[in-house]
N, C-alpha and C positions, 0 to 999 in steps of 0.2 A: 342563200341558194348555192353559192360556191362550195361551202362545206358539205352540203348534201351531195353535190355532183362529185366532189372528191371522194366521198365514202363509197358511192356507187361504182366509180371507176376503180377504186381499190378492190371492191368485191369481185368485179369482172376479172381483174388481173390475177387475183388469188385463185379464182375458179379455173382460169386458163393454166396456171402453174400446176394445180392439182391434177388436171386432166393429162398433162404432159409428163408428170413425174411419177404417179402411182395410181394403181387401181383401188377403187373404193371397196373395202371389205366390211364384214360385220364382226362384232365382238364375239369371241369364242370363249367357251368355258365359263367360269364363275366360281363363287365360293363353294367349297366342299366341306362335308361334315368332319369337323374336328372336335365336336363337343361330345362328352361322354353321355351315357344314359342319365336321365333325370328322374329322381324318385317322385312317384305320384301318390301312392297309398300303400298301406300294409295292414295285415291282419295277424296279430293284434296291432293296434296303433302304436307308434313309437312311444316308449315310456309308459305303456299300459300297466295298471296295477291289478292284482288279484286275477291274473291270467293263469288258467290251469289246463290249456290245450297244448298238446305236443307238436302241433303243426304251425309253421310260420310261413306266411305268404306275403311277398313284397312285389309290388307292381311298379313298372317304369314306363317312360313315355315312348319307348321304341323297343324293337325286338333285341333281345340280349342273349349272350352266351357266357358260360363260366369257364375260366381258365384254371385248371388244377384246383378244384374246389376243396378236396380233402386235404390238400397241402397248404393252401393259402387262407382258407376260412378258419378262424380260431373261435371256438365256442367256449364260453366260460359260464359256470363251472365246466371242467373238462368232462367229456362224455366217454364212459367206459365202452359202450357199444357204439360203433360207428354210425352216425346219423345218415339219413338219406338226403342228399343234396342234389337238386336237379333244376334245370331251367326249362320253362314251358312258355314259349312265345315271349311275352313281355314280362313274365313273372319268374321269380326265384322262389322255389318251394323247398322248405327244410322240414323234415320230419324227424324228431328226436326219438330215439329208441329207449333211452333211459327214462325212468320215472322222474317227474319234476319234483324238486325239493321244495318244501314249504318255506315261505318267507325268504326267498332267495332271488337276487337280481341275475337274470340271464343276459349275457351280452354276446353279440355276433359281430366280430371284426372281420370284414370281407377283404381288407387290403386292396389289391387291384384285381381281384378275381372276376368282378363283373365288368363285361365289355359289351359295346354295341355289336350287333351281329354282322354288320357290313364292313365297317372300317376298323373294328377292333380297338376303338378308343376306350381306355379303362376308366372306370369310376374310382378315383383314388380315395383310399381311407374311408370307405363307406362303413358306417357303424349303426347297429340296431340293438335295441334293448327292451326288455320288459321285466316285470317283477311278479312273482307268485304271491307276494304279500302286499302290505299297505304302504311300503316304502321302496323307492327306487334309489339304490346306491349309485353315486355318480363320481366318486373320487377316482383318481388315476395315479399310477406309479410308472415312471419312464426312466430309461437309461440306455446303457450300451453294454454289449458282451464282446470281449476281445479274447483272442487266443493268448493265453498267458505266456507262451514261449516266444511269440514274435509279434504280438499286438495286432494281429490280423483280425479285421472284423469277422465275426462268425455269423453266417447266414443260416436262417431256418432253424435256430435253436429255440427250444421251449423254455420260457421263463415263467416261474410260478411263485405264488405266495402261500404261506402257511400261517394261520392264526395260532395253531399249536406250536409253541416256541420250543418244544423239546427237540433235541438233535435227532431222535429216532423218527420224527414225523416225515423227514425227507426220504427215509428208506422204507417206511411201512405204509404211509398214507398217500393217497393221490392229492395233487394240488387243489386248492380251493378256488383260486383265480389264476388264469394263465394268459400269456401273450406269446408272440413269436417274433424273432429278430428278422429284419430286412437285410438287404445287401450291404448296408452300412453298419450292421450289427445293432441297430437301434430297435428298441422294443417299447411297447406301451401296454400296460395292464389296466383295463377300464372296469367300471362297475364295482369299485372297491368300497367296502363299508369302513367307517371309522374304526380304529383299533390299532393293535400292534401286530406286526408280521415279521416273519423271516422270509427272505427272498433267495431263490435258487435258480440256476439254469441247468438244463438237462437235455442231452441228446438221447431221447427216449427210444431205445432200440426195441423194447418189447411193448411199447405203447400202454403202459400201466400207470404213467404219470408219477412214477416214484423211482428212486435210485436203487435198482435191484440187480443190476449187472455190473461187474467190476470193469468191463470194457467200455461202459458208457462214459461219454465226456460230460463233466459236471462243472459247476461253479457255485460258490456260496459266499455270502457276505457276513462278515463278523458282527456287523451292527444290526440292530432292530430297526425296521422300517415303520414309521408313523405317518400315514398319509395326511395331508392337510391341503388347504387351498387359500388363495388370497386374491383380492381384486387388484387388477393392474390396468394401465392405460396403454393403448397403442395408437399410432398415427396411420390413418388410411388416406390415400390420395384418390380424389375423384377427377375425372378427365372430361373435358368438353369433346375432344376428339383424340386421335392417336398421338398428336403432337402437342396439344394445349392442355395444361393443368387447370382444372377448375378451382379446386381448393383442397386444403389438407385439414382433415377433421380428426379429432381425438375420440376414441371409442373405449369404453370400459368393458373388460372381459374378466372371466374367472380363470386363474392359472392354478394348476394342480402341482403339488410337491409331494415327494421329491421327484425331480425330473433329470437327475444326473447320477443315478445309481450306476456304478461301474463294477462289472463282474468279469473276472479273469478265468476263462475256461481251461480245463486241463483233464487229462486222463491219468488215473492212478497207475502205478507200476503193478503189473500182474505177477503175483508170486505163486501162481498155480503151476507147480512143477510136475510135469508128466512126460513120460516117454512117448514119442510120436511114432517113429518108424526107423527101420534100418534099411539101407540101400547099398547095393553093390553093382555099379554100372560097368566096371571093368574088373578083370581078375585081380589087379594089383591094389585096389583100393575099395574100402567100404566106409560108409558114413552112418553116424547115429544122430538123430534129430530129437530135440527136447523142446517143450513149450516155453521154457524160460531158462535163463542162465543159472548156474549153481556155483557155489564157492569152490567146489572140488570136482575133479574128474571122476567119472564113474569107474568102478572097479570091474575089470573084465577078466574072466577066467575061461580058457579054452577047454572044450569038452572032447574034441577030436584033434587037438593040436596043443602044443606048448606055447603059451602066450608070453613067456619071458623073453624080452628083447626081440620080440617078433614084429614090432611096428615102429614107425615114425609117426607121431601124433601131431596133427595140424588143427589149430583152432583159428579159422580164417577171420572171425570177427573180433578176436581178442576175448571172447567170452566162451562159456562152456555149453551154449545152447545148440551149437552145431560142431561136430567133431569128426574129422576125417582121419582114418587109419590107413597109412600106406604100409603094405606088407613087404617086409624086407627079404624074407626067405623065398626063393623060387619054388622050392618043394611045397611051400604052403599056399602061394597064390595060384599054383596049378590045380589045387583042389576046387571042385565046383561048389562044394558046400562047406561052410564053416559053422560049427556048432559051438555055442558059447553061452555063458551066463553073465549078466551084467547086474551090478548092484549100484543103485543110484538113489538120490534123495527125491522123495515123492510127497506131494501135499495131500494130507488126508482130509477127512470131512471136518475136522476141527481146525483146519488151516495150519497144521503143524507139518514141518518137514521131517519125515521119517524114512529110514532106509527101506528099500524094496528091491527084490531080486526077480528078474525075468530071465527066461531061457529063450534063446534065439537060434534060428537056423538061417543063416545068411547065404542066399543063393546068388550066384553071379548071373546077371542078365546076359552078359557076353562071356561065355566060358573061355578058358585058356585054349582049348583045342580049336574052337571056332575062331578065336582071335588069330591063332597061328595060321589057320587055313586062309583067312582073309589076307594076311600078310603075304603068304605064298602066292595066292592068286594075283595080288598086286605086283609082286616081283616078277612073275611069269609074264604078265601083261607088259611090264616095262621092258623085259628082255626081248619080247617080240617086236616092240617098237624100235629097240636098238638094232635088231637084226634088219629090219626094214630100212632104217637109215644107213646101215652099213652097206647094203646092196646098192644104194643110190650114190655112194661115194665115188667120186671121180679120181682120176690119177693125181697124186700129190696131196690129196686131202687126208688129214689125220683123223682117226676115229676118236670120238669123245670118250674119256675114261669113265668107267662105271662110277656113279656118284656114291660118296661115302655118307652114311647116316650119322649125323651129329646130334648132340644134345641141343634141343631147341632153347634159345635164349633171346630175349628182347632187351635191347639196350636203350635206355632213356638218356640221351646226350644231345640236347638241342644245339643247333649251330650257333645261336646267340644265347648263352646261359646267363641267368641272373646271378649276381654276386653272392646271394644267399642260398642258392639252389645246390643240389647235389645230383650225382649220377646214380642210376638205378639199373640193376640187372635182374630180370624176372625170368623164372624158369617154369616149365610145365610139370615138373616133378621135383621132389626134394633132392638136395645135393648131398652126395656122399663125401666128397673131398674137394678142397680148393687150394691150389698152390699160388699164394699171393706173390711169390717171388717172380712169377711169370706175368705179373701186372706191371705196367709201365705208364706213369702219368708224367708228361713232360711239358715244360713251359718254354716258349720260344723267346730266347734272349738274343737280340740282334738277328743273326741268321742261323744261330745254333739252337738245338733242343737240349734242355737241361732238366734232369729228373728232379721232381719235387715230392715232398712227403704227402701221404694221404692216410685216411682211416677207412677201413673196409669192414663192415659188419652186417649181420643179418637183421632184417627188419623185425621190429618187436611185435608186429601184428600179422605178418605174413611169412610163413615158413619158407616159401619159395622165392622170396625177394631179398636182395642184398643191396646195400647202399654204400656209395663211395663219397666221402667227405674230404674237402680240401679248401684252402683259403684262396679264392680266386682274386687275382689282381685285376682291377677294372681296366677294360680295353685291351687286355693281353690275349695272345693266342695259345691254345693248348692242344695236345693230342693224347688220346687214351688208347693203349694197345694191350691186348691180352694174347699171349702165345697159345697156339693150338694145344689141345689136350690139357689145359691148365685146370679145367673144371670137369669133374666126373659126376654124372647123375647117379641116383639110387639104383638104377637098373643097368649100369655098365656103359652107357653112352658118354662120349667125351665131347667137349665143346670145340667148335671151329675157331679159327683166328678171328680176333675182333680188333677193329681200328675205327676210331671216331675222332674227327677234328672239330673243334669248336672254339668260340671266342667269348670271353666275358664282356658283358655290357659295360659301357662307360658310365661314370657317375652322373654326367650331364644328361643321361637318358632317364634319370629317375627324378622323382619328387618326394617330398616328405609331408606328413600330416601330423600335427601336434595338437592334442586336446588338453585344455586346462579344465578339469572336471570339478564341478561343485555339487555337493549334496550326496555323494556316494558313501556307502558304508566303508568300514575299515578294510573289509575283504570284498573286493570287486575287480572285475576284469572287463575289458572292452574288446568286442569282436568287430573287425573291419569287414565290411560287406561289399559284394559286387552289385551290379545293377539288377540281379535276380534274387537278391536277399540271401545269397549264399556266403558262408563264412570263408574269408581268405586268410586272415591272421587273427591271433589272439594275444593280447598283452595285458599284464596286470596293471591296475591303477596304483601308482607309487607316488606318495606325496601329492596327490591330486593331479597327476599327469599320466597321460597315456600317449606314447609316441610311436609312430609307425615310419620306419625308414625304408629306403630303396623301393619305392612304389612306382610301378609303371604308369604312364599317363592314362587317364580314364576317369570314370565316375565311381564314387565310393559313398557308401553309407556306413553308419556305425551304430552298434547296439551295446548297451552296458548291462551287465548282470550283477546284482548284489549277491555275492556268493556267500550265503549265510553259513554254510558248513565248511567252506574253504576247500572243497574237493576239486575245484577248477572246472566244473561243468554245471549247467543249469539243472536244477532238480524240481520235479513236479510236486504237487501237493498230495495231501491225504485227508479225506473227510473224517474218518474215525478218529484221527489224532488232532483234528481241527487245525491242520497245518496247511497254510496257503503256499502255492508255488513261489519259488524265488522271484523277486521283482525284476522286471526287464524294462529298460528305458531305451528309446531311440533318439539319436540326434535328428532334429526335425528337418534337416535339409540333406539333399544329395550334393556332395562336393565334387566339382570337376577339377581334377588335378592335371596340370601341364608339366612337361618335362622341365627339369632344372628349376622348379618352384617349391617353396616351402609355405604350407598353410598352417597358421596357428588359430585355433578356434576355442572360444569360450563356451563351455557347455554346462548349463545349469539343468540337471536332469529333471527337476521338478518345476521348471518355469512354465511348462505347458501340461495340461491334463493328458493322461495316457492315450485317450482316444483321438488326440490331435497331434501326437508326436510323430507317428510313422509317416514318412513322405509318401505321397500318392504313387510316385515312380516305383516304389518298392512293394506296394500292395498287390497281392495276387487277386484279392477280392476287390477289384476296383469298380466302384459304382458307375464311373463314367463309361466303362466298357460293358458292364453287365446290362445296361439298359440303353435302348436306342434313343438318341436325343433328337426330338423333333426340331428344336431350335437349331441345332447344328445342321440338320438336313435342309432347313429353310435357308440358312445362311449360304450353304453350298449352292442351292437352287438359285438364289438371288444373284450370287456371283456369276453363275453360268448365264443367267438371263442378262445381266449387265454386260458381260462380254459379247453376247449376241447382239445386244442393242448397239454397242460401240462398233461392232463389225458392220451392222446394217447402216449405221450413220456414215461409216467410211465408204461403203459401197455407193451410197446415194449422196455423197458429199456435194456433187454438182447441183443435184436437184434441190437439196436443202439450202444451199447457198442462194440459189435463185429465189426460193420461197421466202427465206428470211430477208433478202434484199427487197423483194416486192413488198413484204409486210412492213418493213421499216420505212420504205418510201411512202406507202399508202397511209400508214397509221402514225408515222412519226415517232415511233417508240421501239425500243429493243426489249424483246420478251424471251421467255424461256421455252425450251423444247422439252416436252414431257413424253415419257414412254411408260406405258402400263402393260405388264405382262401377267398372264395367268397360266397356271399349271394345273392340268386336270389328270387325276389318277383314275384310270379305267378299272374295270373289274379285275383284270389281271394284275400281277405284281409289277409289271412294267408300266411306267408312267409315260404317257404321250404328252409332250409339251409343245405349245406353240406360243409365239410372242407376236402381239399386234402393237405396232408403234403408232401413236397418235401425236401429231404435232399441232399445237394450238398457239395462236397469237392473240394475246389479250388486247382489248381496245375499250374505248368508252362505251361501245354498244354491247359489251359483255364477251364472255369466253365462247368460242366456237371451235369445234373440231374441224380442222381444215385439211389434214393430210393423214393418210393411213396406209400402212403396209403390213401384210401378214408374212411372218417369217417362220421357217421351220426351226425347231429346237432339238437338241440331242435327246435320245431316249434314255431315261434314267430309272433306276430303282429307288423310289422315294415314297413316303407316305403321302396321303392326300394333303394338299396345301393350297393356299391362295395368297398371293402377295402382290403388291404394287411397287413399281420401281420408277423413280424419277431421276433423269439425268439432264444436264445442261450443256449446251454447246454455244 
C-alpha cells in the first residue's frame, strides 16, 4: 500500500512542477523527404534482348525532373544525332534519332541527372541497358582523367573505347563505347563486350566523337585494354537501429577490371601560323598579331616611308606572336596612314611553313592632329584652373609653379626587400638613353651612407623594364636615388628625381625547405608552389636534392617535372608522334613553413598513384566544394540545435532543477534529460526551424514525457533534414 501511495504522490508532484514550469505543446514537424526517386518499371525492361524500338520509357515512384540531361546522360554507343530526352510526370522518355545497330548493347548512364521534383534529391549513378541482339554485354572499364600539366581532375571529359586498334581510328572513327568524367575525374564505361580495346579521352568540341580539331584536349593510353571480371567478397553491416549493430555479413559480387586506368589530358601545340590583324591605337605605335609564334621576325618594307631604322621593336611575351613597333621619327608617326608589305611564315594546307607576303594600310585610330588637339584642350583647361586659383590667392601666398611633364616611371622597391630580390624600373615607352652615373645605391654603415656596386640592365622579356641587382646584406638599410633627367624616353621626355628607402629582411625571418627526391629522371626540376598552385620558384634536381632557401613563412606545395628534353619547361604531348606529355608529380602534402625553421622532406615521387598525389588544398576542381554536402549541413544544423537546447536549459535552470529534484525524490533514481529537435524545410529556400524539448524521467512504470517547451530556432538556408538530439544534464 505504501509503495502505491508513494508513486501516486510522486505523480501529483511532477504534475504540479510541470504546470508551474512550462506549457504543454505538441510535436512539430517530422521527417522530410530525403530519398531519391525509386525505379518502378521501364519499357523495354532492364537488360532486354532483341529490342528494336528507338524509344525508351522509365517510370519512377514520384514526380521527377531532369538536370542538364544532354550534358549528364551518357548514351553508348554515342549518338551522332542528338536524342530527345524529356521528363513527363513520373517518367523519363528518351527517343533515339540514330538507327539502332544490330547485335549491340545500348547503355544509358544517367549520373545524377534524375531528381525528385520537390526536394531535388538526385538518383545517383542510375544505369539502364538493353540489347538489339541475343546477348547483353556487361563488362566495364573505369579509371581517372587528370590534367597532365598539374594533375587536376578533369570534369566532363568524354572517354571512349575503340576495338579498331589502328592509330587512325581515334581521328577518323567515332567511339564505340563512351563514358564521361565526374568532378573527381572518375569515369566508368559500361556495357563493354569481351575483346581488346584502345582507350582515349576527348574534349569533343565538334561533337563527332573523334579527334578532328587540333584545339581539342585529348589523352591516350599506350597500352591495350582487355576487360575482365572476377568474383570478390565484401562485408556489409546490418543494424538493429541507428546505434546497434546486428551483424556483419559477407556478400559475393562481381568486380570488373581494369578499374584504375589513368589518362593524362593535354592540348597539342598549335602550329597553324597565320596573320591576324594590324592595330594602331596611337600615332607612335602599331602592333602586328599572329596566331602562333615564329622563329623569326616578319620582314617589313615601307611603301610610303623608309623602314630602315624607323622602329624600336618590342616583343612583350618573349615570342613573335605579338609584336609592337614604336615609331622613332616624328615625321613618320605624324602620318595618319602607313602603307607597308610584310613577309612572314604561313602554314599552308599541307601543314608546311611557307613565306607569304601581305600588303597593309595601317590607319591610326587616334591621329596625330587629334592627339595634339586633345593635349591642347587639356592644357587650356589646366591653365583656366590655375587662373582661378591665382585669383583666390591671398596676400603672402605664393603661386604654384606650372608643373613639368616628366617621363612616367614606376619603381618597384618594397620597404622590406627580400635578400634575393631586385629593384625594377618600368616605363610607358621605350627608353632612348640612360645615364647610370646619375644612379646612386647606398648602404647605411653606422650613421653614414656608403655607395655600393650594382648591376643595371634591361629585362630580357620586356623592352620597357629595367632591373637593378645588388647583394643585399640581411637586416641592413639602403637608399636608391636617381638624379633628375638621368633617363630620356623615346619621345624626348626626361625622368624626375627618384628616391626610395628600404631595408633588407633578416635571415631569422626566413625558412628553408629541402627535398630529398627519389625516383626522378636524370633531368628533372622542382617547382615550389603557393596555396593557389602558382609557381614561386624553380630549382633543378641535383644529386637527388632540391633545395629552396630564403622562404617567407607560409604554406607551400611542390611539383616535380621529369624534363625529358632538358629545356627547363614542361612540354605537352603529340598524338601523331605517339609522344606523351612530360611526367608531373606532386608532393602529397602542403607544407607550413615558419620563420627561422628548416624543413627536410623525403619525397618518393612514385610512392602514391598520380590521382592521389595532389593535395586537396591545391585542387581547383575540389569535389568537396563542387557539391553541396548534406552531411555537413546536418552537422551544422545539429550544432545550432544543440546550442539552442543548452541555452534553453540555462534559461529554465531553476525549473529543471526543481523537476529533477522532485523526480529523484519520488522515484529514487537519477535519470537523463532528453531533447528532440526537428527542422522543417518549407517550400521556399529558407528553412523554418523549431525545437521542442522533452524531459523524461524513467521509472519502473515506464518512460513518460513529463516536460515540454517549444523554442524558436534561427532561420537557415538548409536542405530538408530531420534529426534527433540527445543531451544530458
